[in-house]
BAMI-91950 format. One record per residue (C-alpha): residue number from 1; residue in one letter; x, y, z. Coordinates in nm, 4 decimals, padded with zeros to 6 digits. Example, Ala and Ser with C-alpha at 12.3 -4.5 7.8 and 13.67 -1.06 7.14 Angstrom:
BEGIN
{resi 1 resn A X 01.2300 Y -00.4500 Z 00.7800}
{resi 2 resn S X 01.3670 Y -00.1060 Z 00.7140}
//
This chain:
BEGIN
{resi 1 resn M X 01.7933 Y -02.2354 Z 04.9743}
{resi 2 resn R X 02.0426 Y -01.9600 Z 05.0471}
{resi 3 resn S X 02.2353 Y -02.0153 Z 04.7245}
{resi 4 resn A X 01.9139 Y -02.0159 Z 04.5305}
{resi 5 resn R X 01.8239 Y -01.6792 Z 04.6794}
{resi 6 resn I X 02.1707 Y -01.5449 Z 04.5917}
{resi 7 resn D X 02.1277 Y -01.6705 Z 04.2362}
{resi 8 resn R X 01.7983 Y -01.4913 Z 04.2128}
{resi 9 resn I X 01.9521 Y -01.1752 Z 04.3561}
{resi 10 resn N X 02.2432 Y -01.1986 Z 04.1142}
{resi 11 resn S X 02.0037 Y -01.2517 Z 03.8256}
{resi 12 resn L X 01.7978 Y -00.9535 Z 03.9312}
{resi 13 resn G X 02.1144 Y -00.7512 Z 03.9697}
{resi 14 resn R X 02.2352 Y -00.8417 Z 03.6230}
{resi 15 resn F X 01.8944 Y -00.7644 Z 03.4800}
{resi 16 resn A X 01.8823 Y -00.4258 Z 03.6590}
{resi 17 resn A X 02.2360 Y -00.3421 Z 03.5465}
{resi 18 resn G X 02.1543 Y -00.4409 Z 03.1914}
{resi 19 resn L X 01.8345 Y -00.2385 Z 03.1962}
{resi 20 resn F X 02.0213 Y 00.0648 Z 03.3373}
{resi 21 resn C X 02.2837 Y 00.0390 Z 03.0606}
{resi 22 resn L X 02.0090 Y 00.0028 Z 02.8028}
{resi 23 resn I X 01.8361 Y 00.3175 Z 02.9312}
{resi 24 resn L X 02.1654 Y 00.5097 Z 02.9272}
{resi 25 resn Y X 02.2247 Y 00.3914 Z 02.5716}
{resi 26 resn F X 01.8872 Y 00.5159 Z 02.4515}
{resi 27 resn V X 01.9143 Y 00.8439 Z 02.6423}
{resi 28 resn F X 02.2427 Y 00.9009 Z 02.4619}
{resi 29 resn A X 02.0856 Y 00.7935 Z 02.1333}
{resi 30 resn E X 01.8023 Y 01.0401 Z 02.1847}
{resi 31 resn L X 02.0500 Y 01.3191 Z 02.2530}
{resi 32 resn V X 02.2321 Y 01.2337 Z 01.9333}
{resi 33 resn L X 01.9047 Y 01.2405 Z 01.7415}
{resi 34 resn N X 01.8159 Y 01.5750 Z 01.8942}
{resi 35 resn F X 02.1382 Y 01.7392 Z 01.7757}
{resi 36 resn T X 02.1623 Y 01.5886 Z 01.4290}
{resi 37 resn T X 01.9663 Y 01.6169 Z 01.1065}
{resi 38 resn F X 01.7100 Y 01.3781 Z 01.2603}
{resi 39 resn K X 01.6216 Y 01.6101 Z 01.5488}
{resi 40 resn D X 01.2654 Y 01.6548 Z 01.4217}
{resi 41 resn I X 01.1971 Y 01.2842 Z 01.3810}
{resi 42 resn G X 00.9251 Y 01.1679 Z 01.6197}
{resi 43 resn N X 00.8455 Y 00.8193 Z 01.4924}
{resi 44 resn E X 00.9798 Y 00.5380 Z 01.2796}
{resi 45 resn L X 00.7902 Y 00.6479 Z 00.9698}
{resi 46 resn D X 00.9607 Y 00.9869 Z 00.9899}
{resi 47 resn Y X 01.2948 Y 00.8089 Z 01.0024}
{resi 48 resn Y X 01.2234 Y 00.6121 Z 00.6840}
{resi 49 resn I X 01.1020 Y 00.9251 Z 00.5078}
{resi 50 resn A X 01.4181 Y 01.1123 Z 00.6069}
{resi 51 resn Q X 01.6250 Y 00.8331 Z 00.4525}
{resi 52 resn S X 01.4461 Y 00.8160 Z 00.1166}
{resi 53 resn F X 01.2729 Y 01.1506 Z 00.0444}
{resi 54 resn T X 01.4288 Y 01.4748 Z -00.0729}
{resi 55 resn E X 01.3937 Y 01.7780 Z 00.1531}
{resi 56 resn T X 01.1025 Y 01.9135 Z -00.0515}
{resi 57 resn E X 00.9308 Y 01.5734 Z -00.0588}
{resi 58 resn R X 00.9747 Y 01.5398 Z 00.3154}
{resi 59 resn K X 00.8102 Y 01.8785 Z 00.3756}
{resi 60 resn D X 00.5180 Y 01.7702 Z 00.1550}
{resi 61 resn A X 00.4885 Y 01.4473 Z 00.3564}
{resi 62 resn E X 00.4906 Y 01.6362 Z 00.6864}
{resi 63 resn Q X 00.2169 Y 01.8670 Z 00.5609}
{resi 64 resn F X 00.0119 Y 01.5689 Z 00.4416}
{resi 65 resn N X 00.0372 Y 01.4088 Z 00.7858}
{resi 66 resn K X -00.0686 Y 01.7305 Z 00.9583}
{resi 67 resn D X -00.3637 Y 01.7648 Z 00.7245}
{resi 68 resn L X -00.4621 Y 01.4007 Z 00.7749}
{resi 69 resn I X -00.4599 Y 01.4387 Z 01.1534}
{resi 70 resn S X -00.6645 Y 01.7587 Z 01.1282}
{resi 71 resn C X -00.9434 Y 01.5640 Z 00.9532}
{resi 72 resn G X -01.0018 Y 01.3493 Z 01.2625}
{resi 73 resn E X -01.2230 Y 01.0488 Z 01.1840}
{resi 74 resn R X -01.1874 Y 01.0947 Z 00.8111}
{resi 75 resn A X -01.4087 Y 00.8169 Z 00.6768}
{resi 76 resn E X -01.7543 Y 00.6639 Z 00.7103}
{resi 77 resn I X -01.9002 Y 00.3268 Z 00.6222}
{resi 78 resn V X -02.1578 Y 00.2715 Z 00.3486}
{resi 79 resn P X -02.4174 Y 00.0405 Z 00.5130}
{resi 80 resn G X -02.5247 Y -00.2616 Z 00.3119}
{resi 81 resn T X -02.1905 Y -00.2703 Z 00.1300}
{resi 82 resn T X -01.8332 Y -00.3641 Z 00.2191}
{resi 83 resn L X -01.7317 Y -00.0056 Z 00.1420}
{resi 84 resn Y X -01.6239 Y 00.2985 Z 00.3371}
{resi 85 resn K X -01.5514 Y 00.6386 Z 00.1887}
{resi 86 resn Y X -01.3755 Y 00.9558 Z 00.2924}
{resi 87 resn K X -01.5594 Y 01.2576 Z 00.4241}
{resi 88 resn A X -01.5342 Y 01.5693 Z 00.2128}
{resi 89 resn A X -01.2294 Y 01.7794 Z 00.3026}
{resi 90 resn K X -01.0154 Y 02.0588 Z 00.1653}
{resi 91 resn T X -00.6619 Y 02.0920 Z 00.3063}
{resi 92 resn K X -00.3288 Y 02.2347 Z 00.1942}
{resi 93 resn S X -00.2112 Y 01.8992 Z 00.0555}
{resi 94 resn F X -00.5226 Y 01.7094 Z -00.0493}
{resi 95 resn T X -00.8849 Y 01.7487 Z -00.1527}
{resi 96 resn I X -01.1646 Y 01.4976 Z -00.0909}
{resi 97 resn N X -01.4807 Y 01.5592 Z -00.2920}
{resi 98 resn S X -01.8432 Y 01.4871 Z -00.2022}
{resi 99 resn F X -01.8222 Y 01.1409 Z -00.3641}
{resi 100 resn G X -01.5667 Y 01.0515 Z -00.0969}
{resi 101 resn F X -01.2519 Y 01.0102 Z -00.3049}
{resi 102 resn R X -00.9470 Y 01.2242 Z -00.3744}
{resi 103 resn G X -00.9738 Y 01.5095 Z -00.6208}
{resi 104 resn E X -01.1780 Y 01.8150 Z -00.7086}
{resi 105 resn E X -01.5563 Y 01.7966 Z -00.7279}
{resi 106 resn L X -01.6711 Y 01.5791 Z -01.0151}
{resi 107 resn T X -01.9055 Y 01.7553 Z -01.2560}
{resi 108 resn K X -02.1322 Y 01.6120 Z -01.5229}
{resi 109 resn K X -01.9223 Y 01.4742 Z -01.8060}
{resi 110 resn E X -01.8722 Y 01.7042 Z -02.1019}
{resi 111 resn R X -01.9472 Y 01.5902 Z -02.4573}
{resi 112 resn N X -01.5811 Y 01.5623 Z -02.5592}
{resi 113 resn E X -01.4588 Y 01.4220 Z -02.2269}
{resi 114 resn Y X -01.3135 Y 01.0718 Z -02.1895}
{resi 115 resn R X -01.3209 Y 00.9644 Z -01.8257}
{resi 116 resn I X -01.0884 Y 00.6998 Z -01.6817}
{resi 117 resn V X -01.1542 Y 00.5928 Z -01.3227}
{resi 118 resn I X -00.8797 Y 00.4129 Z -01.1295}
{resi 119 resn F X -00.9629 Y 00.2084 Z -00.8188}
{resi 120 resn G X -00.7058 Y 00.0953 Z -00.5641}
{resi 121 resn D X -00.5596 Y 00.1325 Z -00.2165}
{resi 122 resn S X -00.3474 Y 00.3955 Z -00.0403}
{resi 123 resn K X -00.0660 Y 00.3677 Z -00.2972}
{resi 124 resn L X -00.3087 Y 00.4928 Z -00.5587}
{resi 125 resn L X -00.4587 Y 00.7452 Z -00.3171}
{resi 126 resn G X -00.1129 Y 00.9003 Z -00.2862}
{resi 127 resn Y X -00.0214 Y 00.8547 Z 00.0788}
{resi 128 resn L X 00.2048 Y 01.1452 Z 00.1924}
{resi 129 resn L X 00.1880 Y 01.3052 Z -00.1530}
{resi 130 resn P X 00.0229 Y 01.6348 Z -00.2511}
{resi 131 resn D X -00.2596 Y 01.6158 Z -00.5046}
{resi 132 resn K X -00.0360 Y 01.7063 Z -00.7986}
{resi 133 resn D X 00.2005 Y 01.4121 Z -00.7380}
{resi 134 resn T X -00.0510 Y 01.1258 Z -00.7180}
{resi 135 resn I X -00.0438 Y 00.8508 Z -00.9806}
{resi 136 resn P X -00.3811 Y 00.9422 Z -01.1399}
{resi 137 resn V X -00.2853 Y 01.3099 Z -01.1783}
{resi 138 resn L X 00.0508 Y 01.2173 Z -01.3325}
{resi 139 resn V X -00.1169 Y 00.9645 Z -01.5653}
{resi 140 resn Q X -00.3711 Y 01.2277 Z -01.6675}
{resi 141 resn E X -00.0937 Y 01.4725 Z -01.7607}
{resi 142 resn K X 00.0805 Y 01.2145 Z -01.9769}
{resi 143 resn L X -00.2396 Y 01.1011 Z -02.1517}
{resi 144 resn R X -00.3499 Y 01.4580 Z -02.2244}
{resi 145 resn K X -00.0114 Y 01.5382 Z -02.3725}
{resi 146 resn H X -00.0066 Y 01.2229 Z -02.5865}
{resi 147 resn F X -00.3653 Y 01.2575 Z -02.7148}
{resi 148 resn K X -00.3787 Y 01.6379 Z -02.7358}
{resi 149 resn N X -00.4770 Y 01.6268 Z -03.1048}
{resi 150 resn K X -00.7519 Y 01.3679 Z -03.0693}
{resi 151 resn G X -01.0289 Y 01.6145 Z -02.9848}
{resi 152 resn K X -01.0897 Y 01.4519 Z -02.6478}
{resi 153 resn R X -01.0259 Y 01.5879 Z -02.2994}
{resi 154 resn I X -00.9043 Y 01.2989 Z -02.0833}
{resi 155 resn N X -00.9881 Y 01.3095 Z -01.7134}
{resi 156 resn V X -00.8453 Y 01.0515 Z -01.4732}
{resi 157 resn V X -01.0347 Y 01.0009 Z -01.1476}
{resi 158 resn N X -00.8517 Y 00.8860 Z -00.8322}
{resi 159 resn F X -01.0676 Y 00.6336 Z -00.6439}
{resi 160 resn G X -00.7866 Y 00.5136 Z -00.4202}
{resi 161 resn I X -00.8919 Y 00.4482 Z -00.0600}
{resi 162 resn E X -00.6851 Y 00.3092 Z 00.2258}
{resi 163 resn A X -00.7054 Y -00.0707 Z 00.2652}
{resi 164 resn F X -00.9221 Y -00.1202 Z -00.0464}
{resi 165 resn D X -00.8647 Y -00.4666 Z -00.1897}
{resi 166 resn I X -00.9919 Y -00.6012 Z -00.5220}
{resi 167 resn Q X -01.3300 Y -00.6939 Z -00.3708}
{resi 168 resn R X -01.3973 Y -00.3428 Z -00.2421}
{resi 169 resn S X -01.2569 Y -00.1841 Z -00.5579}
{resi 170 resn I X -01.4904 Y -00.3874 Z -00.7804}
{resi 171 resn E X -01.7899 Y -00.3187 Z -00.5564}
{resi 172 resn A X -01.7167 Y 00.0560 Z -00.5620}
{resi 173 resn A X -01.6807 Y 00.0506 Z -00.9408}
{resi 174 resn R X -02.0197 Y -00.1177 Z -00.9744}
{resi 175 resn L X -02.1928 Y 00.1031 Z -00.7180}
{resi 176 resn Y X -02.0686 Y 00.4299 Z -00.8707}
{resi 177 resn L X -02.0562 Y 00.3241 Z -01.2362}
{resi 178 resn F X -02.3295 Y 00.5609 Z -01.3553}
{resi 179 resn D X -02.2605 Y 00.8406 Z -01.1078}
{resi 180 resn L X -01.8976 Y 00.8543 Z -01.2232}
{resi 181 resn E X -01.9937 Y 00.8165 Z -01.5919}
{resi 182 resn S X -01.6922 Y 00.5901 Z -01.6420}
{resi 183 resn D X -01.5595 Y 00.5335 Z -01.9953}
{resi 184 resn F X -01.2706 Y 00.3120 Z -01.8877}
{resi 185 resn I X -01.1961 Y 00.1492 Z -01.5498}
{resi 186 resn V X -00.8565 Y 00.0536 Z -01.4089}
{resi 187 resn F X -00.7994 Y -00.1618 Z -01.1010}
{resi 188 resn Y X -00.4665 Y -00.1273 Z -00.9194}
{resi 189 resn S X -00.4736 Y -00.3740 Z -00.6320}
{resi 190 resn A X -00.2571 Y -00.6454 Z -00.4753}
{resi 191 resn A X -00.0808 Y -00.5644 Z -00.1458}
{resi 192 resn V X -00.3952 Y -00.5470 Z 00.0667}
{resi 193 resn D X -00.5307 Y -00.8575 Z -00.1063}
{resi 194 resn L X -00.2181 Y -01.0581 Z -00.0279}
{resi 195 resn N X -00.2256 Y -00.9558 Z 00.3384}
{resi 196 resn E X -00.5913 Y -01.0547 Z 00.3621}
{resi 197 resn A X -00.5185 Y -01.3804 Z 00.1822}
{resi 198 resn Y X -00.2832 Y -01.4832 Z 00.4620}
{resi 199 resn S X -00.5631 Y -01.4689 Z 00.7194}
{resi 200 resn L X -00.8800 Y -01.5051 Z 00.5097}
{resi 201 resn G X -00.7892 Y -01.7010 Z 00.1995}
{resi 202 resn G X -01.0368 Y -01.6308 Z -00.0784}
{resi 203 resn N X -01.3300 Y -01.5531 Z 00.1508}
{resi 204 resn D X -01.5834 Y -01.2858 Z 00.0625}
{resi 205 resn L X -01.5953 Y -00.9783 Z 00.2855}
{resi 206 resn I X -01.9075 Y -00.9193 Z 00.4963}
{resi 207 resn P X -02.1129 Y -00.6039 Z 00.4228}
{resi 208 resn F X -02.1330 Y -00.3368 Z 00.6925}
{resi 209 resn A X -02.4560 Y -00.3025 Z 00.8874}
{resi 210 resn E X -02.5941 Y 00.0294 Z 01.0086}
{resi 211 resn G X -02.3948 Y 00.1382 Z 01.3129}
{resi 212 resn D X -02.0916 Y -00.0831 Z 01.2473}
{resi 213 resn A X -01.7589 Y 00.0639 Z 01.3517}
{resi 214 resn L X -01.5071 Y 00.1864 Z 01.0990}
{resi 215 resn P X -01.1985 Y -00.0287 Z 01.0370}
{resi 216 resn E X -00.9200 Y 00.0333 Z 01.2871}
{resi 217 resn I X -00.7091 Y 00.2174 Z 01.0325}
{resi 218 resn F X -00.9552 Y 00.5110 Z 01.0491}
{resi 219 resn R X -01.0279 Y 00.4995 Z 01.4216}
{resi 220 resn A X -00.6842 Y 00.5123 Z 01.5794}
{resi 221 resn R X -00.3448 Y 00.6592 Z 01.5112}
{resi 222 resn S X -00.0493 Y 00.4925 Z 01.6809}
{resi 223 resn D X 00.2390 Y 00.6993 Z 01.8147}
{resi 224 resn N X 00.5391 Y 00.5051 Z 01.6904}
{resi 225 resn N X 00.8015 Y 00.6726 Z 01.9050}
{resi 226 resn V X 01.1561 Y 00.5930 Z 01.7942}
{resi 227 resn F X 01.2769 Y 00.5597 Z 02.1528}
{resi 228 resn M X 01.0171 Y 00.3016 Z 02.2589}
{resi 229 resn L X 01.0282 Y 00.1148 Z 01.9292}
{resi 230 resn K X 01.4015 Y 00.0699 Z 01.9507}
{resi 231 resn I X 01.3826 Y -00.0510 Z 02.3119}
{resi 232 resn L X 01.1228 Y -00.3100 Z 02.2149}
{resi 233 resn Q X 01.3254 Y -00.4072 Z 01.9097}
{resi 234 resn I X 01.6449 Y -00.4557 Z 02.1135}
{resi 235 resn L X 01.4605 Y -00.6618 Z 02.3745}
{resi 236 resn N X 01.3006 Y -00.8725 Z 02.1027}
{resi 237 resn F X 01.6337 Y -00.9288 Z 01.9325}
{resi 238 resn A X 01.7977 Y -01.0158 Z 02.2644}
{resi 239 resn F X 01.5417 Y -01.2811 Z 02.3529}
{resi 240 resn F X 01.5098 Y -01.4178 Z 01.9983}
{resi 241 resn S X 01.8648 Y -01.3797 Z 01.8763}
{resi 242 resn D X 01.8689 Y -01.7155 Z 01.6971}
{resi 243 resn F X 01.5634 Y -01.6171 Z 01.4989}
{resi 244 resn Y X 01.7165 Y -01.2796 Z 01.4191}
{resi 245 resn E X 02.0429 Y -01.4357 Z 01.3003}
{resi 246 resn T X 01.8622 Y -01.6859 Z 01.0795}
{resi 247 resn E X 01.6336 Y -01.4248 Z 00.9316}
{resi 248 resn S X 01.9064 Y -01.1667 Z 00.8774}
{resi 249 resn N X 02.1171 Y -01.4213 Z 00.6921}
{resi 250 resn A X 01.8175 Y -01.5203 Z 00.4839}
{resi 251 resn L X 01.7517 Y -01.1622 Z 00.3825}
{resi 252 resn E X 02.1201 Y -01.1064 Z 00.3054}
{resi 253 resn N X 02.0870 Y -01.3902 Z 00.0545}
{resi 254 resn E X 01.7759 Y -01.2232 Z -00.0904}
{resi 255 resn K X 01.5537 Y -01.4963 Z 00.0494}
{resi 256 resn L X 01.2397 Y -01.3854 Z 00.2208}
{resi 257 resn G X 01.2201 Y -01.5837 Z 00.5413}
{resi 258 resn Y X 01.0578 Y -01.8966 Z 00.6679}
{resi 259 resn P X 00.8530 Y -02.1356 Z 00.4504}
{resi 260 resn V X 00.4779 Y -02.0869 Z 00.4253}
{resi 261 resn P X 00.3201 Y -02.1975 Z 00.7564}
{resi 262 resn P X 00.1128 Y -02.5184 Z 00.7285}
{resi 263 resn H X -00.2003 Y -02.3519 Z 00.8654}
{resi 264 resn V X -00.2175 Y -02.1073 Z 00.5715}
{resi 265 resn I X -00.1248 Y -02.3433 Z 00.2877}
{resi 266 resn Q X -00.4916 Y -02.3790 Z 00.1979}
{resi 267 resn N X -00.5266 Y -02.0000 Z 00.1838}
{resi 268 resn L X -00.2351 Y -01.9849 Z -00.0579}
{resi 269 resn N X -00.4081 Y -02.2424 Z -00.2777}
{resi 270 resn D X -00.7486 Y -02.0724 Z -00.2633}
{resi 271 resn F X -00.6634 Y -01.7071 Z -00.3138}
{resi 272 resn P X -00.5164 Y -01.7041 Z -00.6696}
{resi 273 resn K X -00.8227 Y -01.8860 Z -00.8015}
{resi 274 resn S X -01.0671 Y -01.6565 Z -00.6221}
{resi 275 resn Y X -00.8775 Y -01.3436 Z -00.7358}
{resi 276 resn A X -00.8810 Y -01.4623 Z -01.0983}
{resi 277 resn A X -01.2510 Y -01.5478 Z -01.0741}
{resi 278 resn R X -01.3333 Y -01.2053 Z -00.9300}
{resi 279 resn I X -01.1588 Y -01.0094 Z -01.2033}
{resi 280 resn K X -01.3120 Y -01.2294 Z -01.4764}
{resi 281 resn K X -01.6593 Y -01.1699 Z -01.3360}
{resi 282 resn A X -01.5940 Y -00.7950 Z -01.3054}
{resi 283 resn S X -01.4521 Y -00.7723 Z -01.6573}
{resi 284 resn D X -01.7610 Y -00.9425 Z -01.8007}
{resi 285 resn Y X -01.9947 Y -00.7216 Z -01.5966}
{resi 286 resn F X -01.8470 Y -00.3899 Z -01.7108}
{resi 287 resn K X -01.8065 Y -00.5139 Z -02.0676}
{resi 288 resn A X -02.1815 Y -00.5749 Z -02.0753}
{resi 289 resn W X -02.2276 Y -00.2039 Z -01.9977}
{resi 290 resn G X -01.9824 Y -00.1047 Z -02.2693}
{resi 291 resn V X -01.7032 Y -00.0092 Z -02.0282}
{resi 292 resn P X -01.3604 Y -00.1698 Z -02.0868}
{resi 293 resn T X -01.1389 Y -00.2570 Z -01.7887}
{resi 294 resn L X -00.7709 Y -00.3002 Z -01.7158}
{resi 295 resn F X -00.6337 Y -00.4882 Z -01.4146}
{resi 296 resn I X -00.2825 Y -00.3882 Z -01.3105}
{resi 297 resn L X -00.0826 Y -00.6119 Z -01.0756}
{resi 298 resn P X 00.1252 Y -00.3543 Z -00.8840}
{resi 299 resn P X 00.4838 Y -00.3962 Z -00.7593}
{resi 300 resn I X 00.5424 Y -00.5291 Z -00.4083}
{resi 301 resn P X 00.8681 Y -00.5333 Z -00.2054}
{resi 302 resn Q X 00.8898 Y -00.9138 Z -00.2000}
{resi 303 resn F X 00.9486 Y -00.9055 Z -00.5770}
{resi 304 resn K X 01.2196 Y -00.6410 Z -00.5675}
{resi 305 resn N X 01.5807 Y -00.7476 Z -00.6177}
{resi 306 resn P X 01.8058 Y -00.6212 Z -00.4723}
{resi 307 resn L X 01.6450 Y -00.4925 Z -00.1547}
{resi 308 resn S X 01.7752 Y -00.1757 Z 00.0055}
{resi 309 resn E X 01.8815 Y -00.1860 Z 00.3699}
{resi 310 resn I X 01.5592 Y -00.0165 Z 00.4760}
{resi 311 resn E X 01.3492 Y -00.2635 Z 00.2761}
{resi 312 resn K X 01.5387 Y -00.5570 Z 00.4286}
{resi 313 resn K X 01.4752 Y -00.4229 Z 00.7769}
{resi 314 resn I X 01.1041 Y -00.3796 Z 00.7144}
{resi 315 resn L X 01.0650 Y -00.7246 Z 00.5602}
{resi 316 resn F X 01.2488 Y -00.8720 Z 00.8575}
{resi 317 resn Q X 01.0139 Y -00.6923 Z 01.0975}
{resi 318 resn R X 00.7150 Y -00.8383 Z 00.9148}
{resi 319 resn E X 00.8703 Y -01.1836 Z 00.9306}
{resi 320 resn F X 00.9590 Y -01.1425 Z 01.2945}
{resi 321 resn Y X 00.5992 Y -01.0850 Z 01.4007}
{resi 322 resn T X 00.4313 Y -01.3031 Z 01.1339}
{resi 323 resn P X 00.6683 Y -01.5903 Z 01.0464}
{resi 324 resn G X 00.6294 Y -01.7041 Z 00.6876}
{resi 325 resn I X 00.4407 Y -01.3956 Z 00.5681}
{resi 326 resn N X 00.7011 Y -01.2992 Z 00.3084}
{resi 327 resn Q X 00.7259 Y -01.6421 Z 00.1488}
{resi 328 resn F X 00.3470 Y -01.6641 Z 00.1531}
{resi 329 resn T X 00.3169 Y -01.3257 Z -00.0173}
{resi 330 resn E X 00.5746 Y -01.4112 Z -00.2820}
{resi 331 resn E X 00.4387 Y -01.7574 Z -00.3652}
{resi 332 resn C X 00.0783 Y -01.6401 Z -00.3561}
{resi 333 resn Y X 00.1488 Y -01.3520 Z -00.5955}
{resi 334 resn V X 00.3410 Y -01.5764 Z -00.8366}
{resi 335 resn E X 00.0456 Y -01.8132 Z -00.8587}
{resi 336 resn T X -00.2053 Y -01.5272 Z -00.8790}
{resi 337 resn I X -00.0169 Y -01.3789 Z -01.1742}
{resi 338 resn K X -00.0203 Y -01.7178 Z -01.3486}
{resi 339 resn Q X -00.3940 Y -01.7561 Z -01.2927}
{resi 340 resn V X -00.4929 Y -01.4134 Z -01.4222}
{resi 341 resn E X -00.2607 Y -01.4199 Z -01.7224}
{resi 342 resn Q X -00.4312 Y -01.7393 Z -01.8404}
{resi 343 resn Q X -00.7549 Y -01.5426 Z -01.8901}
{resi 344 resn S X -00.7009 Y -01.4131 Z -02.2426}
{resi 345 resn D X -01.0314 Y -01.2250 Z -02.2480}
{resi 346 resn V X -00.9380 Y -01.0117 Z -01.9436}
{resi 347 resn K X -00.6956 Y -00.7213 Z -01.9924}
{resi 348 resn V X -00.4181 Y -00.7628 Z -01.7339}
{resi 349 resn V X -00.0704 Y -00.6110 Z -01.7137}
{resi 350 resn N X 00.1942 Y -00.7196 Z -01.4668}
{resi 351 resn H X 00.4009 Y -00.4498 Z -01.2927}
{resi 352 resn S X 00.5207 Y -00.6755 Z -01.0115}
{resi 353 resn E X 00.8891 Y -00.6685 Z -01.1097}
{resi 354 resn M X 00.9158 Y -00.3149 Z -01.2439}
{resi 355 resn F X 01.1732 Y -00.2122 Z -00.9817}
{resi 356 resn D X 01.4099 Y -00.5039 Z -01.0385}
{resi 357 resn G X 01.7704 Y -00.3869 Z -01.0484}
{resi 358 resn M X 01.7083 Y -00.0744 Z -00.8362}
{resi 359 resn D X 01.9206 Y -00.0948 Z -00.5230}
{resi 360 resn E X 01.7766 Y 00.2242 Z -00.3723}
{resi 361 resn T X 01.4729 Y 00.2303 Z -00.1453}
{resi 362 resn V X 01.1458 Y 00.2100 Z -00.3352}
{resi 363 resn F X 00.9050 Y 00.0940 Z -00.0637}
{resi 364 resn F X 00.9969 Y 00.3343 Z 00.2133}
{resi 365 resn D X 00.7611 Y 00.1778 Z 00.4719}
{resi 366 resn G X 00.7228 Y -00.1681 Z 00.3200}
{resi 367 resn L X 00.4107 Y -00.0791 Z 00.1222}
{resi 368 resn H X 00.4049 Y 00.2765 Z -00.0134}
{resi 369 resn M X 00.6397 Y 00.3976 Z -00.2829}
{resi 370 resn T X 00.8794 Y 00.6894 Z -00.2636}
{resi 371 resn P X 00.7867 Y 00.9950 Z -00.4755}
{resi 372 resn K X 01.0442 Y 00.8928 Z -00.7373}
{resi 373 resn A X 00.9066 Y 00.5383 Z -00.7572}
{resi 374 resn N X 00.5546 Y 00.6790 Z -00.7674}
{resi 375 resn R X 00.6452 Y 00.8792 Z -01.0786}
{resi 376 resn M X 00.7906 Y 00.5670 Z -01.2390}
{resi 377 resn A X 00.4718 Y 00.3738 Z -01.1639}
{resi 378 resn A X 00.2634 Y 00.6512 Z -01.3202}
{resi 379 resn E X 00.4853 Y 00.6493 Z -01.6304}
{resi 380 resn K X 00.4374 Y 00.2756 Z -01.6722}
{resi 381 resn M X 00.0621 Y 00.2918 Z -01.6173}
{resi 382 resn A X 00.0290 Y 00.5746 Z -01.8696}
{resi 383 resn G X 00.2290 Y 00.3730 Z -02.1240}
{resi 384 resn D X -00.0022 Y 00.0737 Z -02.0829}
{resi 385 resn L X -00.3119 Y 00.2884 Z -02.1194}
{resi 386 resn I X -00.1789 Y 00.4603 Z -02.4307}
{resi 387 resn K X -00.1175 Y 00.1236 Z -02.5981}
{resi 388 resn I X -00.4661 Y -00.0036 Z -02.5152}
{resi 389 resn L X -00.6506 Y 00.3178 Z -02.6033}
{resi 390 resn E X -00.4725 Y 00.3334 Z -02.9404}
{resi 391 resn S X -00.4928 Y -00.0345 Z -03.0320}
{resi 392 resn E X -00.8628 Y -00.0593 Z -02.9430}
{resi 393 resn H X -00.9520 Y 00.2897 Z -03.0775}
{resi 394 resn Y X -01.1484 Y 00.3594 Z -02.7597}
{resi 395 resn L X -01.1274 Y 00.7382 Z -02.7891}
{resi 396 resn E X -01.2801 Y 00.7291 Z -03.1358}
{resi 397 resn K X -01.5635 Y 00.5065 Z -03.0204}
{resi 398 resn K X -01.6839 Y 00.7579 Z -02.7607}
//
């Protein structure tokens, strides 16, 4: 009994000594952060931004965050639908109109106006970007310049809302079709869909009832302190070192982690079919109203090769907490692309691999694109739209 007690005491002593050393390490680390270029960094997102944004872009991002916080509970549900929308707001970095999406107030369409409405998630919204740098605004500039002699004024509407998947995007496009006076509709959706597919498969979302709570993304803001995050990360790595070593090696070889877990195999099989069926149904619906559509399959980090060090770290963190999520995402997207490209009567373009060959950070937080990558995405989208508008003579038909 005595030796057992000594063992326990020794174990406690080693644990206490280790914990003390760990605390000293992080106190020192915090001091270093406070006296270096990262002295203003308060959370992990700030750290990633500092690594991949220019000084001007970082200041814009900081202003966006301040403005976002100042809005408080910035969204509200639309009962009887699966939708939520933003509350009207006017800040230094962004404007939300009375329709509940980003941009200046929408007026009645002019006779010579051609209106393109783009639906998508926070990448389209322009997370951390000022109004002038969002994808729809950049696309609008390029289309206006290209078609300046066509006698049409092209307006591009930004209906990007956080956590909107293809289901919500299609429902919003149907609900607001006549209010928005859409001439052409673009859907830019994938990342949210693939995350939902892991847990839901191809299931339909349930409409909100009166009084339902907003999704968590609008109701809480986590304080991702660098100090606490790194302590938790070190403890996790210490207790799961074998997992860490395996996963790190996998990512070094540009593999994306563990195989798809057995319990979500059925979801992987179901989702590509349901996604393809949804966009076919939507395409037919809007075509019946004389409104053409384009479905764009956006880039995701799991398709990027090579990954930057930041992207590797973020993908590892996802894998660490949800084993198999990266392989699931990759395989599910591959099959989804196959399914939708087989539908010759639906206009689809695939941007999934547009950042191949770029070794710099593109997805600074594992989802959203850096300002530079955002401009590249806008350039590619504008190029696709120009080809379609010219080949189909859509401007002349309106």
